[in-house]
C-alpha positions as CSV (number, residue, x, y, z in Angstrom):
1,M,-58.3,35.9,-10.4
2,A,-55.1,38.0,-10.4
3,S,-54.3,37.0,-6.8
4,C,-54.7,33.3,-7.7
5,S,-52.3,33.8,-10.6
6,I,-49.7,35.5,-8.3
7,I,-50.1,32.7,-5.7
8,A,-49.6,30.0,-8.4
9,K,-46.5,31.7,-9.7
10,L,-45.1,32.1,-6.1
11,T,-45.8,28.4,-5.5
12,V,-43.9,27.4,-8.6
13,I,-41.0,29.6,-7.7
14,I,-40.9,28.1,-4.1
15,L,-41.0,24.6,-5.5
16,I,-38.2,25.3,-7.8
17,I,-36.1,26.8,-5.0
18,I,-36.8,23.8,-2.8
19,T,-36.0,21.3,-5.5
20,N,-32.8,23.0,-6.4
21,K,-31.8,23.1,-2.7
22,K,-32.5,19.4,-2.4
23,I,-30.4,18.6,-5.5
24,Q,-27.6,20.8,-4.1
25,I,-27.7,19.0,-0.7
26,K,-27.8,15.7,-2.4
27,N,-24.8,16.5,-4.5
28,E,-22.9,17.8,-1.4
29,I,-23.6,14.6,0.4
30,K,-22.4,12.5,-2.6
31,K,-19.3,14.6,-3.2
32,P,-16.4,12.6,-1.7
33,A,-13.8,14.4,0.5
34,E,-10.3,14.7,-0.9
35,L,-8.3,11.6,0.0
36,Y,-4.8,12.6,-0.9
37,S,-2.6,15.3,-2.5
38,R,0.8,15.3,-4.3
39,D,2.3,17.8,-2.0
40,L,3.8,17.3,1.5
41,E,1.3,19.2,3.5
42,G,-0.5,16.4,5.3
43,K,0.5,14.4,8.3
44,L,0.7,11.0,6.6
45,L,3.1,10.6,3.8
46,F,3.4,7.5,1.6
47,M,6.4,7.0,-0.7
48,R,6.5,4.3,-3.4
49,H,9.8,2.3,-3.6
50,G,12.4,3.0,-6.2
51,E,12.6,1.4,-9.6
52,T,13.3,-2.3,-10.1
53,D,14.0,-4.3,-13.3
54,F,10.5,-5.8,-13.0
55,N,9.0,-2.2,-13.3
56,I,10.7,-1.6,-16.6
57,D,10.4,-5.1,-18.2
58,K,8.1,-4.6,-21.2
59,N,7.1,-8.2,-21.6
60,N,4.3,-8.2,-19.1
61,K,3.2,-11.8,-19.6
62,K,6.7,-13.2,-19.0
63,R,7.8,-10.8,-16.3
64,R,4.9,-11.6,-14.0
65,V,6.1,-15.2,-13.6
66,N,9.8,-14.8,-14.0
67,K,11.7,-16.2,-11.0
68,K,14.4,-13.6,-11.1
69,Y,11.9,-11.0,-9.9
70,I,10.9,-12.7,-6.7
71,D,11.2,-10.0,-4.0
72,C,13.2,-7.9,-6.5
73,R,15.8,-5.4,-5.6
74,L,16.3,-1.9,-6.7
75,N,18.2,-1.3,-9.9
76,E,20.8,1.5,-10.3
77,K,18.1,4.0,-11.3
78,G,16.0,3.0,-8.3
79,I,18.8,3.5,-5.9
80,E,19.4,7.0,-7.4
81,Q,15.7,7.8,-7.2
82,A,15.7,7.0,-3.5
83,K,18.9,9.0,-2.9
84,S,17.3,11.9,-4.8
85,K,14.6,12.2,-2.2
86,Q,17.2,12.9,0.5
87,E,17.1,16.6,-0.1
88,I,13.4,17.0,0.6
89,L,13.1,14.3,3.3
90,N,16.1,15.8,5.2
91,T,14.0,19.0,5.7
92,L,11.2,17.0,7.3
93,S,10.7,15.9,10.9
94,F,9.2,12.4,11.5
95,E,7.1,11.4,14.4
96,K,7.0,7.8,13.1
97,V,8.4,5.8,10.1
98,F,6.9,2.6,8.7
99,V,8.1,0.4,6.0
100,S,6.8,-2.6,4.0
101,P,8.6,-6.0,4.7
102,F,9.6,-6.3,1.0
103,Y,13.3,-5.9,0.1
104,R,12.8,-3.0,-2.4
105,A,10.9,-1.0,0.2
106,L,13.6,-1.6,2.8
107,Q,16.3,-0.5,0.4
108,T,14.3,2.6,-0.5
109,L,13.9,3.5,3.1
110,N,17.6,3.0,3.7
111,Y,18.9,5.1,0.7
112,S,16.3,7.9,1.2
113,L,16.9,8.5,4.9
114,S,20.6,7.5,5.2
115,N,21.7,11.2,5.4
116,H,18.8,12.6,7.5
117,P,20.1,15.0,10.2
118,N,18.1,13.1,12.8
119,K,18.9,9.6,11.3
120,D,20.3,8.3,14.6
121,N,16.9,8.8,16.3
122,I,14.8,7.4,13.5
123,I,13.5,3.8,13.9
124,A,11.5,2.5,11.0
125,V,8.9,-0.1,12.0
126,V,8.2,-2.9,9.6
127,H,4.4,-3.1,9.2
128,P,2.7,-6.0,7.3
129,L,-0.4,-4.0,6.5
130,V,1.5,-1.7,4.0
131,S,2.6,-4.6,1.8
132,E,1.9,-4.7,-1.9
133,V,-1.2,-6.2,-3.3
134,G,-0.2,-9.8,-3.8
135,N,-0.7,-11.1,-7.3
136,C,2.6,-11.2,-9.3
137,I,6.0,-12.9,-8.8
138,N,7.5,-9.7,-7.4
139,D,4.8,-9.7,-4.6
140,F,6.3,-12.8,-2.9
141,I,9.1,-12.8,-0.3
142,L,12.3,-14.5,-1.2
143,D,14.0,-14.8,2.2
144,I,12.7,-12.8,5.2
145,K,15.6,-14.0,7.3
146,Q,18.1,-12.4,5.0
147,S,16.0,-9.2,5.0
148,K,16.2,-9.1,8.8
149,K,20.0,-9.6,8.7
150,D,20.4,-6.8,6.1
151,F,18.0,-4.3,7.8
152,N,17.9,-4.3,11.5
153,M,18.7,-2.0,14.5
154,N,22.3,-1.9,13.4
155,S,21.7,-0.9,9.8
156,S,22.3,2.6,8.4
157,V,18.6,3.4,9.3
158,K,17.4,1.5,12.3
159,V,14.7,-1.1,11.4
160,D,12.5,-2.6,14.1
161,W,10.8,-5.9,13.2
162,S,9.0,-6.4,16.6
163,L,5.5,-5.4,15.3
164,F,5.9,-7.7,12.3
165,D,7.0,-10.6,14.6
166,E,3.9,-10.0,16.8
167,Y,1.7,-10.1,13.7
168,V,3.1,-13.4,12.5
169,K,2.4,-14.9,15.9
170,G,-1.3,-14.3,15.4
171,I,-1.5,-16.0,12.0
172,K,-1.0,-19.6,10.9
173,Y,1.6,-18.8,8.2
174,D,5.4,-18.7,8.7
175,E,7.0,-15.3,8.6
176,N,8.4,-15.9,5.1
177,F,4.8,-16.4,3.9
178,Y,2.9,-13.9,6.0
179,Y,1.3,-12.5,2.9
180,F,-0.7,-15.7,2.4
181,Q,-2.9,-14.3,5.1
182,N,-4.1,-11.8,2.5
183,F,-4.9,-14.3,-0.2
184,D,-8.6,-14.4,0.1
185,D,-9.6,-15.3,-3.5
186,F,-9.0,-19.0,-3.7
187,E,-10.1,-22.1,-1.7
188,E,-8.5,-22.5,1.8
189,N,-7.6,-26.2,1.2
190,E,-5.9,-25.4,-2.1
191,K,-4.1,-22.5,-0.5
192,N,-2.9,-24.6,2.4
193,K,-1.6,-27.3,0.1
194,I,0.4,-24.8,-1.9
195,Y,1.7,-23.2,1.3
196,E,2.9,-26.4,2.8
197,E,4.8,-27.4,-0.3
198,L,6.5,-24.0,-0.6
199,K,7.3,-23.9,3.1
200,S,8.9,-27.4,2.9
201,N,11.1,-26.4,0.0
202,Y,12.1,-23.2,1.8
203,D,12.8,-24.8,5.1
204,N,14.9,-27.5,3.6
205,G,17.0,-25.2,1.4
206,R,15.5,-26.4,-1.9
207,I,15.7,-22.9,-3.3
208,E,15.2,-23.6,-7.0
209,E,12.1,-25.8,-6.2
210,F,10.9,-23.0,-3.9
211,K,11.3,-20.4,-6.7
212,N,9.6,-22.7,-9.2
213,G,6.7,-23.1,-6.8
214,L,6.2,-19.4,-6.5
215,S,6.4,-19.0,-10.3
216,N,3.8,-21.8,-10.6
217,L,1.5,-20.1,-8.1
218,T,1.6,-16.9,-10.2
219,K,0.9,-19.0,-13.4
220,F,-2.0,-20.5,-11.5
221,R,-3.3,-17.1,-10.6
222,F,-3.3,-15.9,-14.2
223,K,-4.6,-19.1,-15.7
224,R,-7.8,-19.0,-13.7
225,K,-8.1,-15.2,-14.3
226,R,-8.6,-14.4,-10.6
227,R,-6.5,-12.5,-8.2
228,L,-4.8,-14.1,-5.2
229,E,-5.6,-11.1,-3.0
230,S,-8.8,-9.3,-4.0
231,L,-8.7,-5.6,-4.4
232,Q,-11.5,-5.5,-1.8
233,Y,-9.3,-7.2,0.8
234,A,-6.3,-5.0,-0.1
235,H,-8.4,-1.9,0.3
236,E,-9.6,-3.1,3.7
237,R,-5.9,-3.4,4.6
238,F,-5.4,0.2,3.6
239,K,-8.3,1.3,5.7
240,K,-7.1,-0.8,8.6
241,F,-3.8,0.9,8.5
242,L,-5.4,4.3,8.5
243,N,-7.4,3.2,11.6
244,Y,-4.2,2.1,13.2
245,I,-2.8,5.6,12.6
246,K,-6.0,7.3,13.9
247,T,-5.9,5.1,17.0
248,N,-2.2,5.4,17.9
249,Y,-1.6,9.0,16.8
250,K,-4.9,10.6,17.5
251,K,-3.5,13.4,19.6
252,S,-0.9,14.5,17.0
253,L,-2.8,14.1,13.7
254,K,-3.4,17.9,13.4
255,K,0.3,18.6,14.1
256,T,1.5,18.3,10.5
257,K,5.0,19.6,11.1
258,E,6.0,16.1,12.4
259,K,5.2,13.6,9.7
260,I,4.3,9.9,9.7
261,F,6.3,8.5,6.8
262,V,5.5,5.2,5.1
263,V,7.6,3.4,2.4
264,S,5.2,1.2,0.4
265,H,4.1,0.1,-3.0
266,S,2.2,1.4,-6.1
267,C,-1.0,-0.7,-6.2
268,Y,-1.5,-0.4,-2.4
269,M,-1.1,3.4,-2.6
270,R,-3.3,3.5,-5.7
271,L,-6.1,1.8,-3.8
272,G,-5.9,4.5,-1.2
273,T,-6.6,7.2,-3.8
274,D,-9.8,5.4,-5.0
275,K,-12.8,7.4,-3.8
276,I,-15.4,4.9,-5.1
277,S,-13.8,2.0,-3.2
278,Y,-14.4,3.5,0.2
279,D,-18.1,2.7,-0.1
280,S,-17.8,-0.4,-2.2
281,K,-18.3,-4.0,-1.0
282,D,-16.9,-5.6,-4.1
283,I,-14.0,-4.0,-5.9
284,Q,-13.2,-5.8,-9.1
285,Q,-10.9,-3.3,-10.7
286,Y,-9.2,0.0,-10.2
287,H,-11.6,2.8,-11.0
288,N,-10.8,5.7,-13.3
289,N,-10.4,8.2,-10.5
290,T,-7.4,6.4,-9.0
291,Y,-3.9,7.8,-9.1
292,F,-0.9,5.6,-9.9
293,P,2.3,6.9,-8.2
294,Q,5.6,6.8,-9.9
295,N,8.7,5.2,-8.4
296,C,9.7,7.2,-5.3
297,E,6.8,9.6,-5.6
298,I,5.4,10.8,-2.3
299,L,1.7,11.3,-1.7
300,S,0.1,13.0,1.3
301,Y,-3.0,11.2,2.6
302,F,-5.6,12.8,4.7
303,V,-6.6,11.0,7.9
304,N,-10.1,12.2,8.9
């Protein structure tokens, strides 16, 4: 009887050990890898653009449809924020630099790298995949032709638009409206009708009508309480850009002394910090674990 009791106790102990081990393994599998850090140790660095008046406007309902914020520029503080990053950025070596096509991102790039010791050899590539999540008035382009004139291979920091131009060739939208390609959350016919009217006003120089149309598009978005670009689509863009980096810089990803530097936007960067979304098929909102970067804050993303 004693031996049976000992065997029973051993059996219970073994079962407990096995169960605990299974729980431990299960937790290890579910535990997500770190996606980013707030230091500069990683290969891939993202920096949010500097402050704009849209960022500090406290009237959230009015600001999101206000025409003056279309493709908004940096304010004085935003310019100083970008310049303040020169000290740290000047100590870094860049393998590649990318920038969003939006004016505030291009300005931030220019001010932050204008005194870099290797500035003459830096060529920033405009990449459409790192654009902001399109939903408010400041997420629309005002005049891409003017942006190209202001930021090009002759500007303080050289800017290359060739990758952007190739992207536009592969979509049905004009370069000034390339972001319409990302608008997945309303009917195609409806989207095309709005696009054609906006494009007609833009092409024919009816600037006020064009601005009014963009404001109305934003009002339409909030009236129906649905996004223009879903968070799911925007997150797929983020992952697609990571895959672009993995594919094109595979051999140098572990060489973190030379950075890949990206000037982008808050919501886009925030989605990249969202662990839950990497396994989600339908992202309706930002989850609690996301990190919202401040103006000109730099995050280091891990490319596995």
